[in-house]
C-alpha positions in Angstrom: 19.8 -28.6 -6.9 20.1 -24.8 -7.3 20.4 -25.4 -11.1 16.8 -26.7 -11.3 13.9 -24.3 -11.8 11.5 -25.0 -9.0 8.0 -26.0 -10.0 5.6 -24.2 -7.7 4.1 -20.9 -8.8 1.1 -18.6 -9.6 -0.6 -17.1 -12.7 -0.2 -13.4 -12.1 2.8 -13.7 -14.3 0.3 -14.5 -17.0 -1.4 -11.3 -16.1 -0.4 -10.1 -19.5 -3.5 -10.6 -21.7 -2.1 -12.5 -24.7 -4.3 -11.6 -27.6 -4.9 -14.2 -30.4 -4.2 -11.7 -33.1 -0.9 -10.3 -34.4 -1.9 -6.8 -33.5 0.2 -4.8 -31.1 -1.6 -3.2 -28.2 -0.3 0.1 -26.6 -0.9 0.1 -22.8 0.2 2.0 -19.7 -0.8 4.0 -16.8 -0.2 7.4 -15.2 -0.3 7.3 -11.4 0.5 10.5 -9.6 -0.2 11.7 -6.1 0.3 14.7 -3.7 2.0 13.4 -0.6 2.4 15.2 2.7 5.1 13.4 4.6 6.4 14.0 8.2 8.5 12.5 10.9 8.5 13.0 14.6 12.1 14.3 14.7 13.0 18.0 14.9 14.8 18.0 11.5 13.1 17.7 8.1 9.8 17.0 9.9 7.5 17.9 7.1 7.4 18.0 3.3 5.0 18.1 0.4 5.8 16.2 -2.8 4.3 15.3 -6.2 5.0 11.6 -6.6 5.0 9.5 -9.8 4.1 6.0 -8.7 5.1 3.3 -11.3 3.7 5.3 -14.2 4.6 3.4 -17.3 4.0 2.8 -21.0 4.4 -0.4 -23.1 3.4 -2.5 -26.1 2.3 -6.2 -26.0 0.8 -8.7 -28.3 0.8 -12.2 -29.8 1.2 -13.9 -33.1 -0.8 -17.0 -33.9 1.3 -19.7 -35.6 -1.6 -22.1 -35.8 -2.0 -25.6 -34.2 -2.5 -23.9 -30.8 1.0 -22.3 -30.8 1.5 -18.5 -30.3 4.4 -16.2 -30.0 3.9 -13.6 -27.3 5.8 -10.4 -26.5 5.8 -7.6 -24.0 8.0 -4.5 -23.7 7.4 -1.9 -20.9 9.2 1.2 -19.7 8.7 3.4 -16.7 7.9 7.1 -17.2 7.7 10.0 -14.9 4.3 11.5 -14.0 5.9 14.2 -11.9 8.7 15.2 -14.4 11.6 14.8 -11.9 12.5 11.2 -12.7 14.2 9.6 -15.6 11.9 8.3 -18.4 12.0 5.0 -20.2 13.7 2.9 -17.6 13.3 -0.8 -18.3 10.5 -2.7 -16.8 9.0 -6.2 -17.7 10.3 -7.0 -21.2 10.1 -10.5 -22.6 9.3 -12.7 -25.6 8.0 -16.3 -25.5 5.9 -19.1 -26.8 2.4 -20.1 -25.5 0.4 -23.2 -26.2 -1.3 -26.2 -24.5 1.9 -26.9 -22.6 1.7 -23.5 -20.9 3.9 -20.4 -21.6 7.7 -20.1 -21.7 9.1 -16.5 -21.3 12.6 -15.1 -21.8 13.7 -11.7 -20.6 13.1 -9.4 -17.6 10.1 -10.0 -15.3 8.8 -9.7 -11.7 9.8 -12.9 -9.8 7.0 -15.2 -8.7 7.8 -14.4 -5.1 7.1 -10.7 -5.8 3.7 -11.7 -7.3 2.7 -13.5 -4.1 3.3 -10.3 -2.2 1.3 -8.1 -4.6 -1.7 -10.5 -4.3 -1.9 -9.6 -0.6 -1.5 -5.8 -0.9 -4.7 -3.8 -0.7 -2.7 -0.6 -1.6 -1.9 -1.7 -5.2 1.9 -2.1 -4.3 2.2 1.5 -5.5 0.3 3.6 -3.0 2.0 5.1 0.0 0.6 2.5 2.4 1.8 -0.5 0.4 3.2 -3.6 2.1 6.5 -3.4 0.3 7.7 -0.9 2.8 8.4 -3.9 5.0 8.5 -6.9 2.7 11.0 -5.6 0.2 14.1 -4.5 2.2 16.8 -7.2 2.6 18.5 -6.7 6.0 22.3 -6.0 5.5 21.7 -6.4 1.7 22.1 -4.0 -1.2 19.4 -1.2 -1.1 16.7 -1.9 -3.6 17.7 -5.5 -4.1 15.5 -7.3 -1.7 12.5 -9.6 -2.0 10.4 -7.8 -4.6 12.6 -8.1 -7.6 12.1 -7.4 -11.3 14.9 -9.6 -12.4 16.8 -9.6 -15.7 18.1 -12.8 -17.3 14.9 -14.7 -16.5 13.8 -18.0 -17.9 10.2 -18.5 -16.8 7.5 -21.1 -17.2 3.8 -20.6 -16.6 1.7 -23.8 -16.4 -1.8 -24.2 -17.8 -4.4 -24.5 -15.2 -4.1 -27.7 -13.2 -7.6 -27.8 -11.8 -7.8 -24.6 -9.7 -4.0 -24.3 -9.5 -1.5 -22.4 -11.7 2.2 -22.9 -11.3 5.0 -20.4 -12.2 8.7 -21.0 -12.0 11.6 -18.7 -12.9 15.3 -19.2 -13.1 17.6 -16.1 -13.0 20.8 -17.0 -14.8 22.8 -14.1 -13.4 22.1 -11.3 -10.8 24.0 -8.5 -9.1 22.7 -9.2 -5.5 26.0 -10.1 -3.9 27.3 -6.8 -2.7 26.2 -5.1 -5.9 29.1 -6.5 -7.9 28.9 -7.5 -11.5 27.5 -11.0 -12.0 30.0 -13.8 -12.3 28.8 -15.7 -15.3 31.1 -18.7 -15.1 29.0 -21.8 -13.9 26.1 -19.4 -13.1 27.5 -19.0 -9.6 25.3 -15.8 -9.2 21.9 -17.3 -9.9 18.5 -17.4 -8.3 15.3 -19.5 -8.4 11.8 -18.3 -7.6 8.5 -20.2 -7.8 4.9 -20.1 -6.7 1.6 -22.0 -6.8 -1.7 -20.3 -6.6 -5.3 -21.2 -6.9 -8.9 -20.2 -6.1 -11.7 -22.3 -4.8 -15.0 -20.4 -4.4 -14.3 -17.2 -2.5 -11.0 -18.3 -1.1 -7.7 -17.6 -2.9 -4.3 -18.9 -1.7 -0.7 -18.4 -3.0 2.6 -19.8 -1.8 6.0 -18.7 -3.1 9.7 -19.4 -2.5 12.9 -17.7 -3.7 16.6 -18.4 -3.2 19.6 -16.3 -4.2 23.0 -17.8 -4.7 26.4 -16.1 -5.1 29.9 -17.1 -5.8 31.9 -17.7 -2.6 28.9 -17.1 -0.3 28.6 -19.7 2.4 24.9 -18.9 3.0 22.1 -18.3 0.4 19.2 -15.9 1.3 15.8 -17.6 1.1 12.3 -16.3 1.5 8.9 -18.1 1.8 5.7 -16.2 1.3 2.0 -17.2 1.9 -1.0 -15.1 0.9 -4.6 -16.0 1.8 -7.6 -13.9 0.8 -11.4 -14.4 1.1 -14.5 -12.6 -0.1 -17.7 -12.3 1.8 -20.1 -10.2 -0.2 -18.6 -6.7 -0.5 -15.9 -7.5 2.2 -12.5 -8.8 1.3 -10.2 -10.2 4.0 -6.4 -10.6 3.4 -3.6 -12.4 5.4 0.1 -12.5 4.6 3.2 -14.1 6.0 6.9 -13.9 4.9 9.8 -15.7 6.4 13.2 -14.5 5.2 16.5 -16.2 6.2 20.2 -15.5 5.8 19.5 -12.1 4.2 22.5 -10.4 2.6 24.3 -13.7 2.5 24.7 -13.6 6.3 24.0 -16.6 8.4 21.2 -16.0 10.9 20.1 -12.7 9.4 16.5 -13.6 9.6 13.2 -11.7 9.8 9.5 -12.5 9.7 7.0 -10.1 8.3 3.2 -10.6 8.5 0.0 -8.6 8.1 -3.7 -8.5 7.8 -6.1 -6.3 5.8 -9.7 -5.7 4.9 -11.6 -3.8 2.3 -15.3 -2.9 1.9 -16.8 -2.0 -1.5 -19.8 0.3 -1.6 -20.8 1.4 -5.0 -17.9 3.3 -6.6 -16.0 3.5 -3.3 -13.6 1.0 -1.7 -12.7 1.5 2.0 -9.6 -0.3 3.1 -7.0 -0.8 5.7 -4.1 -3.0 6.5 -1.6 -3.6 9.4 1.9 -5.1 8.9 4.5 -6.1 11.4 8.2 -6.7 10.9 9.5 -8.8 13.7 12.8 -8.3 15.4 15.9 -9.6 13.6 18.0 -11.1 16.3 21.2 -10.9 14.2 20.9 -7.0 14.3 20.4 -6.7 18.1 17.3 -5.6 20.0 14.3 -3.5 19.0 14.8 -3.3 15.2 11.3 -4.2 14.1 8.5 -1.9 12.8 4.8 -1.6 12.3 3.0 -0.2 9.2 -0.6 1.0 9.4 -2.5 2.3 6.4 -6.1 3.3 5.8 -7.7 4.8 2.7 -10.6 5.1 0.3 -10.5 4.5 -3.5 -13.1 6.1 -5.7 -13.7 4.8 -9.3 -14.4 7.7 -11.6 -14.5 5.2 -14.5 -13.5 1.6 -15.2 -9.9 2.8 -15.9 -9.6 5.8 -13.5 -9.5 6.0 -9.7 -8.9 8.8 -7.3 -8.0 8.1 -3.7 -7.1 9.5 -0.3 -5.1 7.6 2.3 -3.1 7.9 5.5 -0.1 5.7 6.3 2.3 5.5 9.2 5.5 3.6 9.8 6.3 3.2 13.5 10.0 2.2 13.8 11.4 0.6 16.9 14.4 2.2 18.6 17.0 0.6 16.3 14.9 0.4 13.1 14.8 2.7 10.1 12.2 1.5 7.6 11.1 4.0 5.0 7.4 4.7 4.2 6.3 4.3 0.6 8.1 1.1 -0.4 9.6 0.4 -3.8 6.6 1.3 -6.0 5.9 4.7 -4.6 8.0 7.5 -6.2 8.3 9.5 -3.0 9.3 7.8 0.2 10.9 9.1 3.4 13.6 7.8 5.7 15.0 10.2 8.2 18.4 8.6 8.8 17.6 8.4 12.5 16.5 5.2 14.1 13.2 5.0 15.9 11.4 7.5 13.8 7.6 7.5 13.4 7.0 8.4 9.7 3.5 9.4 8.6 2.0 10.5 5.4 -1.2 11.7 3.7 -1.6 10.9 0.0 -4.1 12.2 -2.5 -3.8 10.6 -5.9 -5.2 9.7 -9.3 -4.4 6.6 -11.5 -5.5 6.4 -15.1 -4.9 3.2 -17.0 -5.0 2.9 -20.8 
């Protein structure tokens, strides 16, 4: 069953605008912020940092073969907006075919499950208050290899619109999630499946995603289910999110639920927003290992492609928890090394897309 690519997914994977011409488009963004981070411990309790937050550059395009068939391509690299990180690290890079049947992609891409989480995040999944601070970590797993993956070795399918619904499914032929070891390529023992279904009816948007990781010799396979629901009432946007993760780190019973709500209000060029997320206790790790994330902020559009913002975020760790603030998409995050820390931050930033 694990060898089948699941059919249930959403069209943000198609968020690459496939042009009908053969011209190549240069695109990217520079997103940099000044962050003031602090903890409530006596050591390393305050710091100022210049953070590059998923700044990137890439090329994309399509070639029209006629009869409704197109070749599509996309190559993207991370760059440093602060100058203290490596440049040209690989991001989404793929080639594929698109037509009336949908789109088939081969290469490296965000998993459909990751896309479901991004649809819920009012903080761009790159700002300091992003939800990935709680949704990404895999308990007892390899750091940085949790539930918001940009996976290599991907075979992905994006359906055409089926009424209001779009489906995306991805099969990862080999991964390095089992203890960080090199993938075992025989029989695709280290593989993964991820899928989502998404649609919009009137002001209501819904997305459901599922992902499973398999590993050679592992008795238990980590799985995650995500649900995002959003609604718009005039200038107000309401967001709800739920994630159920099981057997994380290939350990039976290593389960944790994460859920959150958010709201934003658009007034002219300003968007006021806030969200609250809760990571429930993981019984497999003992008592009091959950955390609460609170974030509030304002985004101001200087132009269609440029925003400046200010925000405050706080991670309140329980006595035996040590979640970082900032998540996977924010260049600077803080984790004190001591359990039970309250980590807070003020972030002033600018994002320019081209």
